[in-house]
mmJSON file of the N, C-alpha and C atoms, coordinates in Angstrom:
{"data_MODEL":{"atom_site":{
"group_PDB":["ATOM","ATOM","ATOM","ATOM","ATOM","ATOM","ATOM","ATOM","ATOM","ATOM","ATOM","ATOM","ATOM","ATOM","ATOM","ATOM","ATOM","ATOM","ATOM","ATOM","ATOM","ATOM","ATOM","ATOM","ATOM","ATOM","ATOM","ATOM","ATOM","ATOM","ATOM","ATOM","ATOM","ATOM","ATOM","ATOM","ATOM","ATOM","ATOM","ATOM","ATOM","ATOM","ATOM","ATOM","ATOM","ATOM","ATOM","ATOM","ATOM","ATOM","ATOM","ATOM","ATOM","ATOM","ATOM","ATOM","ATOM","ATOM","ATOM","ATOM","ATOM","ATOM","ATOM","ATOM","ATOM","ATOM","ATOM","ATOM","ATOM","ATOM","ATOM","ATOM","ATOM","ATOM","ATOM","ATOM","ATOM","ATOM","ATOM","ATOM","ATOM","ATOM","ATOM","ATOM","ATOM","ATOM","ATOM","ATOM","ATOM","ATOM","ATOM","ATOM","ATOM","ATOM","ATOM","ATOM","ATOM","ATOM","ATOM","ATOM","ATOM","ATOM","ATOM","ATOM","ATOM","ATOM","ATOM","ATOM","ATOM","ATOM","ATOM","ATOM","ATOM","ATOM","ATOM","ATOM","ATOM","ATOM","ATOM","ATOM","ATOM","ATOM","ATOM","ATOM","ATOM","ATOM","ATOM","ATOM","ATOM","ATOM","ATOM","ATOM","ATOM","ATOM","ATOM","ATOM","ATOM","ATOM","ATOM","ATOM","ATOM","ATOM","ATOM","ATOM","ATOM","ATOM","ATOM","ATOM","ATOM","ATOM","ATOM","ATOM","ATOM","ATOM","ATOM","ATOM","ATOM","ATOM","ATOM","ATOM","ATOM","ATOM","ATOM","ATOM","ATOM","ATOM","ATOM","ATOM","ATOM","ATOM","ATOM","ATOM","ATOM","ATOM","ATOM","ATOM","ATOM","ATOM","ATOM","ATOM","ATOM","ATOM","ATOM","ATOM","ATOM","ATOM","ATOM","ATOM","ATOM","ATOM","ATOM","ATOM","ATOM","ATOM","ATOM","ATOM","ATOM","ATOM","ATOM","ATOM","ATOM","ATOM","ATOM","ATOM","ATOM","ATOM","ATOM","ATOM","ATOM","ATOM","ATOM","ATOM","ATOM","ATOM","ATOM","ATOM","ATOM","ATOM","ATOM","ATOM","ATOM","ATOM","ATOM","ATOM","ATOM","ATOM","ATOM","ATOM","ATOM","ATOM","ATOM","ATOM","ATOM","ATOM"],
"id":[1,2,3,4,5,6,7,8,9,10,11,12,13,14,15,16,17,18,19,20,21,22,23,24,25,26,27,28,29,30,31,32,33,34,35,36,37,38,39,40,41,42,43,44,45,46,47,48,49,50,51,52,53,54,55,56,57,58,59,60,61,62,63,64,65,66,67,68,69,70,71,72,73,74,75,76,77,78,79,80,81,82,83,84,85,86,87,88,89,90,91,92,93,94,95,96,97,98,99,100,101,102,103,104,105,106,107,108,109,110,111,112,113,114,115,116,117,118,119,120,121,122,123,124,125,126,127,128,129,130,131,132,133,134,135,136,137,138,139,140,141,142,143,144,145,146,147,148,149,150,151,152,153,154,155,156,157,158,159,160,161,162,163,164,165,166,167,168,169,170,171,172,173,174,175,176,177,178,179,180,181,182,183,184,185,186,187,188,189,190,191,192,193,194,195,196,197,198,199,200,201,202,203,204,205,206,207,208,209,210,211,212,213,214,215,216,217,218,219,220,221,222,223,224,225,226,227,228,229,230,231,232,233,234],
"type_symbol":["N","C","C","N","C","C","N","C","C","N","C","C","N","C","C","N","C","C","N","C","C","N","C","C","N","C","C","N","C","C","N","C","C","N","C","C","N","C","C","N","C","C","N","C","C","N","C","C","N","C","C","N","C","C","N","C","C","N","C","C","N","C","C","N","C","C","N","C","C","N","C","C","N","C","C","N","C","C","N","C","C","N","C","C","N","C","C","N","C","C","N","C","C","N","C","C","N","C","C","N","C","C","N","C","C","N","C","C","N","C","C","N","C","C","N","C","C","N","C","C","N","C","C","N","C","C","N","C","C","N","C","C","N","C","C","N","C","C","N","C","C","N","C","C","N","C","C","N","C","C","N","C","C","N","C","C","N","C","C","N","C","C","N","C","C","N","C","C","N","C","C","N","C","C","N","C","C","N","C","C","N","C","C","N","C","C","N","C","C","N","C","C","N","C","C","N","C","C","N","C","C","N","C","C","N","C","C","N","C","C","N","C","C","N","C","C","N","C","C","N","C","C","N","C","C","N","C","C","N","C","C","N","C","C"],
"label_atom_id":["N","CA","C","N","CA","C","N","CA","C","N","CA","C","N","CA","C","N","CA","C","N","CA","C","N","CA","C","N","CA","C","N","CA","C","N","CA","C","N","CA","C","N","CA","C","N","CA","C","N","CA","C","N","CA","C","N","CA","C","N","CA","C","N","CA","C","N","CA","C","N","CA","C","N","CA","C","N","CA","C","N","CA","C","N","CA","C","N","CA","C","N","CA","C","N","CA","C","N","CA","C","N","CA","C","N","CA","C","N","CA","C","N","CA","C","N","CA","C","N","CA","C","N","CA","C","N","CA","C","N","CA","C","N","CA","C","N","CA","C","N","CA","C","N","CA","C","N","CA","C","N","CA","C","N","CA","C","N","CA","C","N","CA","C","N","CA","C","N","CA","C","N","CA","C","N","CA","C","N","CA","C","N","CA","C","N","CA","C","N","CA","C","N","CA","C","N","CA","C","N","CA","C","N","CA","C","N","CA","C","N","CA","C","N","CA","C","N","CA","C","N","CA","C","N","CA","C","N","CA","C","N","CA","C","N","CA","C","N","CA","C","N","CA","C","N","CA","C","N","CA","C","N","CA","C","N","CA","C","N","CA","C","N","CA","C","N","CA","C","N","CA","C"],
"label_alt_id":[null,null,null,null,null,null,null,null,null,null,null,null,null,null,null,null,null,null,null,null,null,null,null,null,null,null,null,null,null,null,null,null,null,null,null,null,null,null,null,null,null,null,null,null,null,null,null,null,null,null,null,null,null,null,null,null,null,null,null,null,null,null,null,null,null,null,null,null,null,null,null,null,null,null,null,null,null,null,null,null,null,null,null,null,null,null,null,null,null,null,null,null,null,null,null,null,null,null,null,null,null,null,null,null,null,null,null,null,null,null,null,null,null,null,null,null,null,null,null,null,null,null,null,null,null,null,null,null,null,null,null,null,null,null,null,null,null,null,null,null,null,null,null,null,null,null,null,null,null,null,null,null,null,null,null,null,null,null,null,null,null,null,null,null,null,null,null,null,null,null,null,null,null,null,null,null,null,null,null,null,null,null,null,null,null,null,null,null,null,null,null,null,null,null,null,null,null,null,null,null,null,null,null,null,null,null,null,null,null,null,null,null,null,null,null,null,null,null,null,null,null,null,null,null,null,null,null,null,null,null,null,null,null,null],
"label_comp_id":["MET","MET","MET","PRO","PRO","PRO","VAL","VAL","VAL","ALA","ALA","ALA","TYR","TYR","TYR","VAL","VAL","VAL","LEU","LEU","LEU","VAL","VAL","VAL","THR","THR","THR","CYS","CYS","CYS","GLU","GLU","GLU","ILE","ILE","ILE","GLY","GLY","GLY","PHE","PHE","PHE","GLU","GLU","GLU","ASP","ASP","ASP","LYS","LYS","LYS","ALA","ALA","ALA","MET","MET","MET","GLU","GLU","GLU","GLN","GLN","GLN","ILE","ILE","ILE","ALA","ALA","ALA","LYS","LYS","LYS","LEU","LEU","LEU","PRO","PRO","PRO","CYS","CYS","CYS","VAL","VAL","VAL","GLU","GLU","GLU","GLU","GLU","GLU","VAL","VAL","VAL","ASN","ASN","ASN","ARG","ARG","ARG","VAL","VAL","VAL","THR","THR","THR","GLY","GLY","GLY","VAL","VAL","VAL","TYR","TYR","TYR","ASP","ASP","ASP","ILE","ILE","ILE","VAL","VAL","VAL","VAL","VAL","VAL","LYS","LYS","LYS","LEU","LEU","LEU","ALA","ALA","ALA","GLY","GLY","GLY","SER","SER","SER","ASP","ASP","ASP","LEU","LEU","LEU","ASP","ASP","ASP","LEU","LEU","LEU","LEU","LEU","LEU","ARG","ARG","ARG","GLU","GLU","GLU","VAL","VAL","VAL","ILE","ILE","ILE","GLY","GLY","GLY","LYS","LYS","LYS","ASP","ASP","ASP","MET","MET","MET","VAL","VAL","VAL","LYS","LYS","LYS","ILE","ILE","ILE","ARG","ARG","ARG","GLU","GLU","GLU","ILE","ILE","ILE","SER","SER","SER","PHE","PHE","PHE","THR","THR","THR","HIS","HIS","HIS","THR","THR","THR","LEU","LEU","LEU","MET","MET","MET","ALA","ALA","ALA","ASP","ASP","ASP","GLN","GLN","GLN","VAL","VAL","VAL","ALA","ALA","ALA"],
"label_asym_id":["A","A","A","A","A","A","A","A","A","A","A","A","A","A","A","A","A","A","A","A","A","A","A","A","A","A","A","A","A","A","A","A","A","A","A","A","A","A","A","A","A","A","A","A","A","A","A","A","A","A","A","A","A","A","A","A","A","A","A","A","A","A","A","A","A","A","A","A","A","A","A","A","A","A","A","A","A","A","A","A","A","A","A","A","A","A","A","A","A","A","A","A","A","A","A","A","A","A","A","A","A","A","A","A","A","A","A","A","A","A","A","A","A","A","A","A","A","A","A","A","A","A","A","A","A","A","A","A","A","A","A","A","A","A","A","A","A","A","A","A","A","A","A","A","A","A","A","A","A","A","A","A","A","A","A","A","A","A","A","A","A","A","A","A","A","A","A","A","A","A","A","A","A","A","A","A","A","A","A","A","A","A","A","A","A","A","A","A","A","A","A","A","A","A","A","A","A","A","A","A","A","A","A","A","A","A","A","A","A","A","A","A","A","A","A","A","A","A","A","A","A","A","A","A","A","A","A","A","A","A","A","A","A","A"],
"label_entity_id":["1","1","1","1","1","1","1","1","1","1","1","1","1","1","1","1","1","1","1","1","1","1","1","1","1","1","1","1","1","1","1","1","1","1","1","1","1","1","1","1","1","1","1","1","1","1","1","1","1","1","1","1","1","1","1","1","1","1","1","1","1","1","1","1","1","1","1","1","1","1","1","1","1","1","1","1","1","1","1","1","1","1","1","1","1","1","1","1","1","1","1","1","1","1","1","1","1","1","1","1","1","1","1","1","1","1","1","1","1","1","1","1","1","1","1","1","1","1","1","1","1","1","1","1","1","1","1","1","1","1","1","1","1","1","1","1","1","1","1","1","1","1","1","1","1","1","1","1","1","1","1","1","1","1","1","1","1","1","1","1","1","1","1","1","1","1","1","1","1","1","1","1","1","1","1","1","1","1","1","1","1","1","1","1","1","1","1","1","1","1","1","1","1","1","1","1","1","1","1","1","1","1","1","1","1","1","1","1","1","1","1","1","1","1","1","1","1","1","1","1","1","1","1","1","1","1","1","1","1","1","1","1","1","1"],
"label_seq_id":[1,1,1,2,2,2,3,3,3,4,4,4,5,5,5,6,6,6,7,7,7,8,8,8,9,9,9,10,10,10,11,11,11,12,12,12,13,13,13,14,14,14,15,15,15,16,16,16,17,17,17,18,18,18,19,19,19,20,20,20,21,21,21,22,22,22,23,23,23,24,24,24,25,25,25,26,26,26,27,27,27,28,28,28,29,29,29,30,30,30,31,31,31,32,32,32,33,33,33,34,34,34,35,35,35,36,36,36,37,37,37,38,38,38,39,39,39,40,40,40,41,41,41,42,42,42,43,43,43,44,44,44,45,45,45,46,46,46,47,47,47,48,48,48,49,49,49,50,50,50,51,51,51,52,52,52,53,53,53,54,54,54,55,55,55,56,56,56,57,57,57,58,58,58,59,59,59,60,60,60,61,61,61,62,62,62,63,63,63,64,64,64,65,65,65,66,66,66,67,67,67,68,68,68,69,69,69,70,70,70,71,71,71,72,72,72,73,73,73,74,74,74,75,75,75,76,76,76,77,77,77,78,78,78],
"pdbx_PDB_ins_code":[null,null,null,null,null,null,null,null,null,null,null,null,null,null,null,null,null,null,null,null,null,null,null,null,null,null,null,null,null,null,null,null,null,null,null,null,null,null,null,null,null,null,null,null,null,null,null,null,null,null,null,null,null,null,null,null,null,null,null,null,null,null,null,null,null,null,null,null,null,null,null,null,null,null,null,null,null,null,null,null,null,null,null,null,null,null,null,null,null,null,null,null,null,null,null,null,null,null,null,null,null,null,null,null,null,null,null,null,null,null,null,null,null,null,null,null,null,null,null,null,null,null,null,null,null,null,null,null,null,null,null,null,null,null,null,null,null,null,null,null,null,null,null,null,null,null,null,null,null,null,null,null,null,null,null,null,null,null,null,null,null,null,null,null,null,null,null,null,null,null,null,null,null,null,null,null,null,null,null,null,null,null,null,null,null,null,null,null,null,null,null,null,null,null,null,null,null,null,null,null,null,null,null,null,null,null,null,null,null,null,null,null,null,null,null,null,null,null,null,null,null,null,null,null,null,null,null,null,null,null,null,null,null,null],
"Cartn_x":[118.179,117.891,117.137,117.609,116.937,115.546,114.643,113.266,112.877,112.057,111.517,110.01,109.318,107.874,107.657,106.954,106.707,105.214,104.87,103.494,103.244,102.239,102.037,100.681,100.688,99.461,99.401,98.24,98.072,97.131,97.175,96.178,94.829,93.781,92.458,92.028,91.623,91.138,92.206,93.473,94.555,95.282,94.65,95.285,95.591,94.634,94.844,96.003,96.056,97.128,98.485,98.538,99.783,100.203,99.247,99.563,100.125,99.56,100.057,101.503,101.805,103.159,104.148,103.729,104.595,104.946,103.974,104.185,105.249,105.502,106.491,107.922,108.086,109.419,110.229,111.562,112.403,112.297,112.471,112.489,111.114,110.06,108.732,108.204,107.851,107.311,105.798,105.283,103.844,103.4,102.189,101.552,100.129,99.805,98.497,97.78,96.492,95.664,95.225,95.281,94.891,93.96,93.311,92.469,93.141,92.781,93.367,94.124,95.161,95.949,96.631,97.068,97.765,96.848,97.173,96.366,96.951,98.281,98.975,100.146,100.385,101.591,102.36,103.639,104.491,105.596,105.819,106.937,107.981,109.214,110.338,111.384,112.088,113.196,114.315,115.535,116.672,117.934,118.994,120.261,120.926,120.659,121.221,120.355,120.549,119.745,119.937,121.141,121.391,120.522,120.321,119.456,118.019,117.534,116.172,116.042,117.029,117.008,116.949,117.67,117.688,116.327,115.704,114.379,113.373,113.418,112.47,112.803,114.06,114.464,114.56,114.72,114.852,113.67,113.166,112.098,110.701,110.464,109.131,108.727,109.664,109.331,108.927,109.207,108.831,107.364,106.707,105.294,104.453,103.833,103.146,101.938,101.31,100.104,100.39,101.65,102.036,102.273,101.583,101.772,102.681,102.797,103.607,103.995,105.211,105.623,106.297,106.208,106.92,107.545,108.863,109.573,110.054,109.853,110.338,111.332,112.616,113.647,113.845,114.0,114.212,115.305,116.088,117.115,116.762,116.264,115.802,116.957,116.747,117.771,117.568,116.322,116.054,115.08],
"Cartn_y":[54.861,56.078,55.698,56.143,55.848,56.495,55.766,56.218,56.034,56.944,56.804,56.98,56.175,56.317,56.715,57.816,58.287,58.179,57.425,57.268,58.327,59.16,60.345,60.288,60.597,60.806,62.286,62.905,64.339,64.619,65.863,66.324,66.298,65.929,65.805,67.125,67.045,68.208,69.023,68.639,69.408,68.653,67.623,66.816,67.638,68.452,69.246,70.222,70.885,71.846,71.137,69.985,69.214,68.773,68.322,67.871,69.012,70.2,71.366,71.676,71.613,71.923,70.837,69.592,68.471,68.555,68.898,68.948,69.963,70.953,71.996,71.577,70.483,70.055,69.49,69.612,69.034,67.511,66.934,65.48,64.814,65.551,64.954,64.705,63.451,63.083,62.897,62.37,62.127,62.381,62.906,63.079,62.559,61.489,60.85,60.724,61.098,60.874,59.412,58.776,57.374,57.202,56.062,55.748,54.66,54.567,53.563,54.22,53.58,54.066,55.389,55.554,56.764,57.632,58.916,59.865,60.176,60.154,60.56,59.608,59.297,58.574,59.487,59.687,60.569,59.739,59.953,59.303,60.366,60.099,60.988,60.217,60.9,60.291,61.322,60.849,61.762,61.074,61.834,61.308,60.332,60.492,59.564,59.531,58.506,58.329,59.467,60.031,61.126,62.333,62.621,63.736,63.481,62.269,61.936,62.025,61.52,61.601,63.052,63.927,65.334,65.988,65.704,66.282,65.804,64.527,63.967,64.442,64.361,64.656,66.123,66.992,68.422,69.243,68.913,69.715,69.225,67.932,67.405,67.515,67.344,67.392,68.797,69.808,71.183,71.483,70.61,70.831,70.52,71.524,71.414,70.496,70.365,69.55,68.057,67.693,66.281,65.856,64.793,64.317,63.083,62.334,61.114,60.741,60.218,59.671,58.325,57.532,56.249,56.181,56.024,56.096,54.719,54.456,53.225,53.661,53.331,53.672,52.498,52.813,51.771,52.21,51.269,51.538,50.674,51.298,50.556,49.872,48.621,47.844,47.881,47.85,47.836,48.918],
"Cartn_z":[-77.994,-77.254,-75.976,-74.836,-73.571,-73.504,-72.882,-72.717,-71.261,-70.762,-69.408,-69.471,-68.706,-68.536,-67.079,-66.878,-65.522,-65.248,-64.21,-63.777,-62.713,-62.924,-62.091,-61.388,-60.102,-59.337,-58.993,-59.256,-59.034,-57.873,-57.419,-56.478,-57.204,-56.507,-57.115,-57.747,-59.015,-59.729,-60.444,-60.32,-60.917,-62.036,-62.572,-63.612,-64.868,-65.316,-66.536,-66.374,-65.238,-64.993,-64.961,-64.321,-64.265,-65.658,-66.477,-67.834,-68.673,-68.535,-69.274,-68.912,-67.621,-67.163,-67.562,-67.461,-67.847,-69.326,-70.161,-71.614,-72.01,-71.172,-71.461,-71.113,-70.398,-69.962,-71.131,-71.066,-72.117,-72.123,-73.283,-73.491,-73.449,-73.129,-73.044,-74.448,-74.722,-76.026,-75.992,-74.883,-74.76,-73.328,-73.201,-71.893,-72.06,-71.348,-71.502,-70.169,-70.154,-68.976,-68.991,-67.848,-67.734,-66.54,-66.484,-65.342,-64.52,-63.275,-62.401,-61.26,-60.81,-59.674,-59.997,-61.242,-61.664,-62.509,-62.592,-63.354,-64.723,-64.833,-66.049,-66.291,-67.567,-67.963,-68.915,-68.601,-69.394,-70.029,-71.327,-72.016,-72.302,-71.857,-72.127,-72.911,-73.793,-74.531,-74.63,-74.482,-74.522,-74.989,-75.046,-75.549,-74.581,-73.285,-72.302,-71.048,-70.229,-69.021,-68.021,-67.969,-67.033,-67.345,-68.614,-69.008,-68.554,-68.747,-68.323,-66.808,-66.102,-64.634,-64.163,-64.854,-64.479,-64.697,-65.818,-66.098,-65.06,-64.743,-63.772,-62.363,-61.986,-60.615,-60.258,-61.256,-60.959,-61.461,-62.644,-63.24,-62.867,-63.016,-62.776,-61.312,-60.408,-58.98,-58.519,-59.318,-58.965,-59.261,-59.982,-60.32,-59.088,-58.535,-57.243,-57.285,-58.447,-58.562,-58.548,-58.687,-58.663,-57.22,-56.809,-55.44,-55.364,-56.471,-56.453,-57.879,-58.047,-59.341,-59.149,-60.162,-60.219,-61.608,-61.675,-62.945,-63.397,-64.675,-65.318,-66.389,-66.214,-67.186,-68.132,-69.415,-70.406,-71.365,-71.816,-72.817,-74.02,-75.068,-76.23,-76.928,-77.276,-77.944,-79.458,-79.892,-81.334,-81.705],
"occupancy":[1.0,1.0,1.0,1.0,1.0,1.0,1.0,1.0,1.0,1.0,1.0,1.0,1.0,1.0,1.0,1.0,1.0,1.0,1.0,1.0,1.0,1.0,1.0,1.0,1.0,1.0,1.0,1.0,1.0,1.0,1.0,1.0,1.0,1.0,1.0,1.0,1.0,1.0,1.0,1.0,1.0,1.0,1.0,1.0,1.0,1.0,1.0,1.0,1.0,1.0,1.0,1.0,1.0,1.0,1.0,1.0,1.0,1.0,1.0,1.0,1.0,1.0,1.0,1.0,1.0,1.0,1.0,1.0,1.0,1.0,1.0,1.0,1.0,1.0,1.0,1.0,1.0,1.0,1.0,1.0,1.0,1.0,1.0,1.0,1.0,1.0,1.0,1.0,1.0,1.0,1.0,1.0,1.0,1.0,1.0,1.0,1.0,1.0,1.0,1.0,1.0,1.0,1.0,1.0,1.0,1.0,1.0,1.0,1.0,1.0,1.0,1.0,1.0,1.0,1.0,1.0,1.0,1.0,1.0,1.0,1.0,1.0,1.0,1.0,1.0,1.0,1.0,1.0,1.0,1.0,1.0,1.0,1.0,1.0,1.0,1.0,1.0,1.0,1.0,1.0,1.0,1.0,1.0,1.0,1.0,1.0,1.0,1.0,1.0,1.0,1.0,1.0,1.0,1.0,1.0,1.0,1.0,1.0,1.0,1.0,1.0,1.0,1.0,1.0,1.0,1.0,1.0,1.0,1.0,1.0,1.0,1.0,1.0,1.0,1.0,1.0,1.0,1.0,1.0,1.0,1.0,1.0,1.0,1.0,1.0,1.0,1.0,1.0,1.0,1.0,1.0,1.0,1.0,1.0,1.0,1.0,1.0,1.0,1.0,1.0,1.0,1.0,1.0,1.0,1.0,1.0,1.0,1.0,1.0,1.0,1.0,1.0,1.0,1.0,1.0,1.0,1.0,1.0,1.0,1.0,1.0,1.0,1.0,1.0,1.0,1.0,1.0,1.0,1.0,1.0,1.0,1.0,1.0,1.0],
"B_iso_or_equiv":[0.0,0.0,0.0,0.0,0.0,0.0,0.0,0.0,0.0,0.0,0.0,0.0,0.0,0.0,0.0,0.0,0.0,0.0,0.0,0.0,0.0,0.0,0.0,0.0,0.0,0.0,0.0,0.0,0.0,0.0,0.0,0.0,0.0,0.0,0.0,0.0,0.0,0.0,0.0,0.0,0.0,0.0,0.0,0.0,0.0,0.0,0.0,0.0,0.0,0.0,0.0,0.0,0.0,0.0,0.0,0.0,0.0,0.0,0.0,0.0,0.0,0.0,0.0,0.0,0.0,0.0,0.0,0.0,0.0,0.0,0.0,0.0,0.0,0.0,0.0,0.0,0.0,0.0,0.0,0.0,0.0,0.0,0.0,0.0,0.0,0.0,0.0,0.0,0.0,0.0,0.0,0.0,0.0,0.0,0.0,0.0,0.0,0.0,0.0,0.0,0.0,0.0,0.0,0.0,0.0,0.0,0.0,0.0,0.0,0.0,0.0,0.0,0.0,0.0,0.0,0.0,0.0,0.0,0.0,0.0,0.0,0.0,0.0,0.0,0.0,0.0,0.0,0.0,0.0,0.0,0.0,0.0,0.0,0.0,0.0,0.0,0.0,0.0,0.0,0.0,0.0,0.0,0.0,0.0,0.0,0.0,0.0,0.0,0.0,0.0,0.0,0.0,0.0,0.0,0.0,0.0,0.0,0.0,0.0,0.0,0.0,0.0,0.0,0.0,0.0,0.0,0.0,0.0,0.0,0.0,0.0,0.0,0.0,0.0,0.0,0.0,0.0,0.0,0.0,0.0,0.0,0.0,0.0,0.0,0.0,0.0,0.0,0.0,0.0,0.0,0.0,0.0,0.0,0.0,0.0,0.0,0.0,0.0,0.0,0.0,0.0,0.0,0.0,0.0,0.0,0.0,0.0,0.0,0.0,0.0,0.0,0.0,0.0,0.0,0.0,0.0,0.0,0.0,0.0,0.0,0.0,0.0,0.0,0.0,0.0,0.0,0.0,0.0,0.0,0.0,0.0,0.0,0.0,0.0],
"pdbx_formal_charge":[null,null,null,null,null,null,null,null,null,null,null,null,null,null,null,null,null,null,null,null,null,null,null,null,null,null,null,null,null,null,null,null,null,null,null,null,null,null,null,null,null,null,null,null,null,null,null,null,null,null,null,null,null,null,null,null,null,null,null,null,null,null,null,null,null,null,null,null,null,null,null,null,null,null,null,null,null,null,null,null,null,null,null,null,null,null,null,null,null,null,null,null,null,null,null,null,null,null,null,null,null,null,null,null,null,null,null,null,null,null,null,null,null,null,null,null,null,null,null,null,null,null,null,null,null,null,null,null,null,null,null,null,null,null,null,null,null,null,null,null,null,null,null,null,null,null,null,null,null,null,null,null,null,null,null,null,null,null,null,null,null,null,null,null,null,null,null,null,null,null,null,null,null,null,null,null,null,null,null,null,null,null,null,null,null,null,null,null,null,null,null,null,null,null,null,null,null,null,null,null,null,null,null,null,null,null,null,null,null,null,null,null,null,null,null,null,null,null,null,null,null,null,null,null,null,null,null,null,null,null,null,null,null,null],
"auth_seq_id":[1,1,1,2,2,2,3,3,3,4,4,4,5,5,5,6,6,6,7,7,7,8,8,8,9,9,9,10,10,10,11,11,11,12,12,12,13,13,13,14,14,14,15,15,15,16,16,16,17,17,17,18,18,18,19,19,19,20,20,20,21,21,21,22,22,22,23,23,23,24,24,24,25,25,25,26,26,26,27,27,27,28,28,28,29,29,29,30,30,30,31,31,31,32,32,32,33,33,33,34,34,34,35,35,35,36,36,36,37,37,37,38,38,38,39,39,39,40,40,40,41,41,41,42,42,42,43,43,43,44,44,44,45,45,45,46,46,46,47,47,47,48,48,48,49,49,49,50,50,50,51,51,51,52,52,52,53,53,53,54,54,54,55,55,55,56,56,56,57,57,57,58,58,58,59,59,59,60,60,60,61,61,61,62,62,62,63,63,63,64,64,64,65,65,65,66,66,66,67,67,67,68,68,68,69,69,69,70,70,70,71,71,71,72,72,72,73,73,73,74,74,74,75,75,75,76,76,76,77,77,77,78,78,78],
"auth_comp_id":["MET","MET","MET","PRO","PRO","PRO","VAL","VAL","VAL","ALA","ALA","ALA","TYR","TYR","TYR","VAL","VAL","VAL","LEU","LEU","LEU","VAL","VAL","VAL","THR","THR","THR","CYS","CYS","CYS","GLU","GLU","GLU","ILE","ILE","ILE","GLY","GLY","GLY","PHE","PHE","PHE","GLU","GLU","GLU","ASP","ASP","ASP","LYS","LYS","LYS","ALA","ALA","ALA","MET","MET","MET","GLU","GLU","GLU","GLN","GLN","GLN","ILE","ILE","ILE","ALA","ALA","ALA","LYS","LYS","LYS","LEU","LEU","LEU","PRO","PRO","PRO","CYS","CYS","CYS","VAL","VAL","VAL","GLU","GLU","GLU","GLU","GLU","GLU","VAL","VAL","VAL","ASN","ASN","ASN","ARG","ARG","ARG","VAL","VAL","VAL","THR","THR","THR","GLY","GLY","GLY","VAL","VAL","VAL","TYR","TYR","TYR","ASP","ASP","ASP","ILE","ILE","ILE","VAL","VAL","VAL","VAL","VAL","VAL","LYS","LYS","LYS","LEU","LEU","LEU","ALA","ALA","ALA","GLY","GLY","GLY","SER","SER","SER","ASP","ASP","ASP","LEU","LEU","LEU","ASP","ASP","ASP","LEU","LEU","LEU","LEU","LEU","LEU","ARG","ARG","ARG","GLU","GLU","GLU","VAL","VAL","VAL","ILE","ILE","ILE","GLY","GLY","GLY","LYS","LYS","LYS","ASP","ASP","ASP","MET","MET","MET","VAL","VAL","VAL","LYS","LYS","LYS","ILE","ILE","ILE","ARG","ARG","ARG","GLU","GLU","GLU","ILE","ILE","ILE","SER","SER","SER","PHE","PHE","PHE","THR","THR","THR","HIS","HIS","HIS","THR","THR","THR","LEU","LEU","LEU","MET","MET","MET","ALA","ALA","ALA","ASP","ASP","ASP","GLN","GLN","GLN","VAL","VAL","VAL","ALA","ALA","ALA"],
"auth_asym_id":["A","A","A","A","A","A","A","A","A","A","A","A","A","A","A","A","A","A","A","A","A","A","A","A","A","A","A","A","A","A","A","A","A","A","A","A","A","A","A","A","A","A","A","A","A","A","A","A","A","A","A","A","A","A","A","A","A","A","A","A","A","A","A","A","A","A","A","A","A","A","A","A","A","A","A","A","A","A","A","A","A","A","A","A","A","A","A","A","A","A","A","A","A","A","A","A","A","A","A","A","A","A","A","A","A","A","A","A","A","A","A","A","A","A","A","A","A","A","A","A","A","A","A","A","A","A","A","A","A","A","A","A","A","A","A","A","A","A","A","A","A","A","A","A","A","A","A","A","A","A","A","A","A","A","A","A","A","A","A","A","A","A","A","A","A","A","A","A","A","A","A","A","A","A","A","A","A","A","A","A","A","A","A","A","A","A","A","A","A","A","A","A","A","A","A","A","A","A","A","A","A","A","A","A","A","A","A","A","A","A","A","A","A","A","A","A","A","A","A","A","A","A","A","A","A","A","A","A","A","A","A","A","A","A"],
"auth_atom_id":["N","CA","C","N","CA","C","N","CA","C","N","CA","C","N","CA","C","N","CA","C","N","CA","C","N","CA","C","N","CA","C","N","CA","C","N","CA","C","N","CA","C","N","CA","C","N","CA","C","N","CA","C","N","CA","C","N","CA","C","N","CA","C","N","CA","C","N","CA","C","N","CA","C","N","CA","C","N","CA","C","N","CA","C","N","CA","C","N","CA","C","N","CA","C","N","CA","C","N","CA","C","N","CA","C","N","CA","C","N","CA","C","N","CA","C","N","CA","C","N","CA","C","N","CA","C","N","CA","C","N","CA","C","N","CA","C","N","CA","C","N","CA","C","N","CA","C","N","CA","C","N","CA","C","N","CA","C","N","CA","C","N","CA","C","N","CA","C","N","CA","C","N","CA","C","N","CA","C","N","CA","C","N","CA","C","N","CA","C","N","CA","C","N","CA","C","N","CA","C","N","CA","C","N","CA","C","N","CA","C","N","CA","C","N","CA","C","N","CA","C","N","CA","C","N","CA","C","N","CA","C","N","CA","C","N","CA","C","N","CA","C","N","CA","C","N","CA","C","N","CA","C","N","CA","C","N","CA","C","N","CA","C","N","CA","C","N","CA","C","N","CA","C"],
"pdbx_PDB_model_num":[1,1,1,1,1,1,1,1,1,1,1,1,1,1,1,1,1,1,1,1,1,1,1,1,1,1,1,1,1,1,1,1,1,1,1,1,1,1,1,1,1,1,1,1,1,1,1,1,1,1,1,1,1,1,1,1,1,1,1,1,1,1,1,1,1,1,1,1,1,1,1,1,1,1,1,1,1,1,1,1,1,1,1,1,1,1,1,1,1,1,1,1,1,1,1,1,1,1,1,1,1,1,1,1,1,1,1,1,1,1,1,1,1,1,1,1,1,1,1,1,1,1,1,1,1,1,1,1,1,1,1,1,1,1,1,1,1,1,1,1,1,1,1,1,1,1,1,1,1,1,1,1,1,1,1,1,1,1,1,1,1,1,1,1,1,1,1,1,1,1,1,1,1,1,1,1,1,1,1,1,1,1,1,1,1,1,1,1,1,1,1,1,1,1,1,1,1,1,1,1,1,1,1,1,1,1,1,1,1,1,1,1,1,1,1,1,1,1,1,1,1,1,1,1,1,1,1,1,1,1,1,1,1,1]
}}}
């Protein structure tokens, strides 16, 4: 099953609101606040990579509190 990890940078002070909205999106399995360059790490899993791309490229980008994302796509072998 394909998995994507999305590293998210938010507008300052809006991390909680962004996390709430991200958690409502399809395919989202985990939403974690982190420290460092990024504010949130999101794990998505779906039936195929196209579905994950659609959630990230159409749904996640509509969240106004998100200022930047970096996506890591993975296809699990085992």
